[in-house]
C-alpha positions as CSV (number, residue, x, y, z in Angstrom):
1,X,-15.6,28.3,-7.1
2,X,-11.8,28.5,-6.8
3,X,-12.1,31.1,-3.9
4,X,-14.9,29.5,-2.0
5,X,-13.0,28.8,1.2
6,X,-10.9,32.0,1.1
7,X,-11.2,34.9,3.5
8,X,-12.5,37.9,1.4
9,X,-11.4,41.4,2.3
10,X,-13.7,43.9,0.4
11,X,-14.8,47.5,0.7
12,X,-17.5,47.7,3.4
13,X,-17.4,51.5,3.2
14,X,-16.1,51.7,6.7
15,X,-12.3,51.6,6.2
16,X,-10.3,54.4,7.9
17,X,-7.1,55.7,6.3
18,X,-3.7,55.0,8.0
19,X,-2.7,58.2,9.8
20,X,0.9,57.2,10.3
21,X,0.6,57.0,14.1
22,X,2.7,53.8,14.1
23,X,0.8,52.4,17.1
24,X,0.8,49.0,15.2
25,X,4.5,49.1,15.6
26,X,5.0,50.8,19.0
27,X,2.2,48.6,20.6
28,X,4.2,45.5,19.6
29,X,1.2,43.6,18.3
30,X,0.9,44.7,14.7
31,X,-2.8,45.6,15.4
32,X,-4.2,48.9,14.2
33,X,-5.8,51.3,16.7
34,X,-8.8,51.8,14.4
35,X,-11.5,49.2,15.2
36,X,-13.3,49.3,11.8
37,X,-13.0,45.7,10.7
38,X,-9.6,46.1,9.1
39,X,-7.5,46.4,12.3
40,X,-6.2,42.8,12.1
41,X,-4.7,42.8,8.6
42,X,-1.3,41.8,10.0
43,X,-2.7,38.6,11.7
44,X,-4.9,37.8,8.6
45,X,-1.9,38.0,6.2
46,X,0.2,35.9,8.6
47,X,-2.4,33.2,8.9
48,X,-3.0,33.0,5.1
49,X,-1.3,30.4,2.9
50,X,-1.1,33.0,0.2
51,X,-2.6,36.3,-1.0
52,X,-4.6,37.1,-4.1
53,X,-5.0,40.9,-4.7
54,X,-7.6,42.0,-7.2
55,X,-7.8,45.7,-8.1
56,X,-8.9,48.2,-10.7
57,X,-5.7,49.4,-12.5
58,X,-5.3,53.0,-11.1
59,X,-2.5,55.2,-12.2
60,X,-0.2,52.2,-12.5
61,X,-1.1,50.7,-9.2
62,X,-3.9,49.9,-6.8
63,X,-7.3,51.5,-6.4
64,X,-7.7,53.8,-3.3
65,X,-9.4,51.0,-1.4
66,X,-6.9,48.3,-2.1
67,X,-4.0,50.7,-1.3
68,X,-5.8,51.6,1.9
69,X,-5.7,47.9,2.9
70,X,-2.0,47.8,2.2
71,X,-1.4,51.0,4.2
72,X,-3.2,49.4,7.1
73,X,-1.0,46.3,6.9
74,X,2.4,47.8,7.7
75,X,2.3,46.0,11.1
76,X,3.1,42.8,9.1
77,X,6.7,44.0,9.2
78,X,8.7,45.6,12.0
79,X,9.8,49.3,12.3
80,X,13.5,48.5,12.4
81,X,15.5,48.2,9.1
82,X,17.9,45.8,7.7
83,X,19.6,45.1,4.3
84,X,17.6,42.8,2.1
85,X,17.7,42.3,-1.7
86,X,20.6,44.8,-1.7
87,X,18.3,47.5,-0.3
88,X,17.2,48.8,3.0
89,X,13.9,47.3,4.1
90,X,11.8,46.7,7.3
91,X,12.7,43.7,9.3
92,X,10.5,40.6,9.1
93,X,8.0,40.1,11.9
94,X,7.3,36.6,10.7
95,X,9.6,34.0,9.1
96,X,7.5,33.3,6.0
97,X,7.8,34.7,2.5
98,X,4.2,35.1,1.6
99,X,3.3,34.4,-2.1
100,X,1.1,37.0,-3.6
101,X,-0.8,37.0,-6.9
102,X,-1.9,40.4,-8.3
103,X,-4.8,40.7,-10.8
104,X,-5.4,44.2,-12.3
105,X,-8.6,45.1,-14.2
106,X,-8.2,47.8,-16.8
107,X,-9.1,49.0,-20.3
108,X,-6.6,49.4,-23.1
109,X,-3.5,48.7,-21.0
110,X,-0.3,48.9,-22.9
111,X,2.8,46.8,-22.3
112,X,4.4,49.8,-20.8
113,X,1.5,50.2,-18.4
114,X,1.8,46.5,-17.4
115,X,5.5,46.7,-16.9
116,X,5.2,49.7,-14.6
117,X,2.7,47.8,-12.6
118,X,4.9,44.7,-12.4
119,X,7.8,46.9,-11.1
120,X,5.5,48.5,-8.5
121,X,4.0,45.3,-7.1
122,X,7.5,43.8,-6.9
123,X,8.6,46.8,-4.8
124,X,5.5,46.4,-2.5
125,X,6.3,42.7,-2.1
126,X,10.0,43.3,-1.3
127,X,9.0,45.9,1.4
128,X,6.4,43.5,3.0
129,X,8.9,40.7,2.6
130,X,6.6,38.7,0.3
131,X,7.1,37.1,-3.1
132,X,5.3,37.9,-6.3
133,X,3.7,34.6,-7.5
134,X,2.0,36.1,-10.6
135,X,0.8,39.4,-12.1
136,X,-2.4,39.1,-14.2
137,X,-4.2,41.7,-16.3
138,X,-7.9,41.4,-17.1
139,X,-9.2,43.5,-20.0
140,X,-12.6,45.1,-19.3
141,X,-14.9,47.7,-20.7
142,X,-13.8,51.3,-20.2
143,X,-15.5,52.7,-17.2
144,X,-17.9,55.6,-18.0
145,X,-17.5,58.6,-15.7
146,X,-21.0,59.9,-15.0
147,X,-21.4,63.7,-14.7
148,X,-18.1,64.6,-16.4
149,X,-18.8,68.1,-17.8
150,X,-17.7,68.9,-21.3
151,X,-17.8,72.6,-20.5
152,X,-14.6,74.7,-20.6
153,X,-13.3,75.2,-17.1
154,X,-13.3,78.7,-15.6
155,X,-10.2,80.8,-15.7
156,X,-7.5,79.4,-13.5
157,X,-4.9,81.3,-11.5
158,X,-2.3,80.7,-8.7
159,X,-0.7,77.6,-7.2
160,X,-2.4,75.0,-5.0
161,X,-0.2,73.1,-2.7
162,X,-1.8,69.9,-1.3
163,X,-0.5,68.3,1.8
164,X,-1.3,64.6,1.4
165,X,-0.2,63.6,4.9
166,X,-2.9,62.7,7.4
167,X,-0.8,64.3,10.1
168,X,-1.7,67.7,8.9
169,X,0.3,70.6,10.3
170,X,2.5,68.1,12.3
171,X,3.8,66.4,9.1
172,X,7.2,66.7,7.5
173,X,5.3,67.1,4.2
174,X,3.6,70.2,5.6
175,X,7.0,71.6,6.5
176,X,8.4,71.0,3.0
177,X,5.4,72.6,1.4
178,X,5.5,75.7,3.6
179,X,9.2,76.1,2.6
180,X,8.3,75.7,-1.1
181,X,5.5,78.2,-0.8
182,X,7.9,80.7,0.8
183,X,10.6,80.1,-1.9
184,X,8.3,80.3,-4.9
185,X,7.2,83.9,-4.1
186,X,4.0,83.3,-6.1
187,X,0.3,83.4,-5.1
188,X,-0.2,80.0,-3.5
189,X,-2.7,78.3,-1.2
190,X,-1.7,75.4,1.1
191,X,-4.5,72.9,1.9
192,X,-4.3,69.7,3.9
193,X,-6.0,66.4,3.2
194,X,-6.6,65.7,6.9
195,X,-9.9,63.9,6.6
196,X,-12.1,62.2,3.9
197,X,-14.5,65.2,4.0
198,X,-11.6,67.4,2.6
199,X,-11.6,65.4,-0.6
200,X,-14.5,67.3,-2.3
201,X,-13.4,70.7,-1.1
202,X,-9.9,70.2,-2.5
203,X,-11.3,68.9,-5.8
204,X,-13.2,72.2,-6.0
205,X,-9.9,74.1,-5.3
206,X,-8.2,72.1,-8.1
207,X,-10.7,73.5,-10.5
208,X,-9.6,77.1,-9.8
209,X,-5.8,76.5,-9.7
210,X,-3.5,76.9,-12.6
211,X,-0.8,74.7,-11.0
212,X,-1.2,71.9,-8.5
213,X,1.6,70.4,-6.3
214,X,0.9,67.2,-4.5
215,X,3.1,66.7,-1.4
216,X,3.0,63.2,-0.1
217,X,4.7,60.8,2.3
218,X,5.5,57.3,1.1
219,X,3.1,54.6,2.3
220,X,4.1,51.1,1.3
221,X,6.1,52.2,-1.7
222,X,3.4,54.5,-3.0
223,X,1.3,57.6,-2.2
224,X,-1.2,57.2,0.6
225,X,-4.7,55.9,-0.2
226,X,-6.5,59.2,0.6
227,X,-4.4,60.9,-2.1
228,X,-5.3,58.3,-4.6
229,X,-9.0,58.8,-3.6
230,X,-8.5,62.5,-4.2
231,X,-7.0,61.9,-7.6
232,X,-9.9,59.6,-8.5
233,X,-12.4,62.3,-7.4
234,X,-10.6,65.0,-9.5
235,X,-10.6,62.7,-12.5
236,X,-14.3,61.8,-12.2
237,X,-15.3,65.5,-11.8
238,X,-12.9,66.6,-14.6
239,X,-11.6,69.4,-12.4
240,X,-8.0,68.6,-13.2
241,X,-8.2,69.4,-17.0
242,X,-6.0,72.2,-18.2
243,X,-4.2,72.2,-14.9
244,X,-0.4,71.8,-14.6
């Protein structure tokens, strides 16, 4: 009842990942080029009195969907930088300091887990020039992972380098990983998470690798949403066990 008149942003299954094209900035409007129902996050945040973010606790931060919404909201600030809070941050597009409440759902969260999450959302708010109103934690039953095999994984070998940038071969991440592959002088495969269809294929590749290296750009003070989705997929399938 307390949220009856609120605008609800939830997972419709249609959200596209941010590809780092920066058209929301260069176009001057803050609007995303992907017309999938989430292109006006900048305007929605600006028009709201406050934000209330509810997410499954995922590796200390947001679920892949919630992170995707934040990735698609970078137009709320401007591309230029200035000093704020003693740090370098994007300039404000709007004068307000938006209050944000965060509510994480999780099972068996320790005080250390909660403190890491508090620090993370504080960094997100500073970067988006908002203000943390409150951080809440809701204990819930541990989520069962269907289909997780108890079988011993097959023999692993080699190094798998994963480019988590949606820019593919054009990304700085790809350049760094190619340099790393050359300097390692070890058997290594380089794969790119350039679309959502790559997620299952890369999860399969993880099951065969002895060592996995995730190369990622920073999106809103964290790894991009598609990389979180990949990690969720690897976890559910159990392909990351016994892998460095």
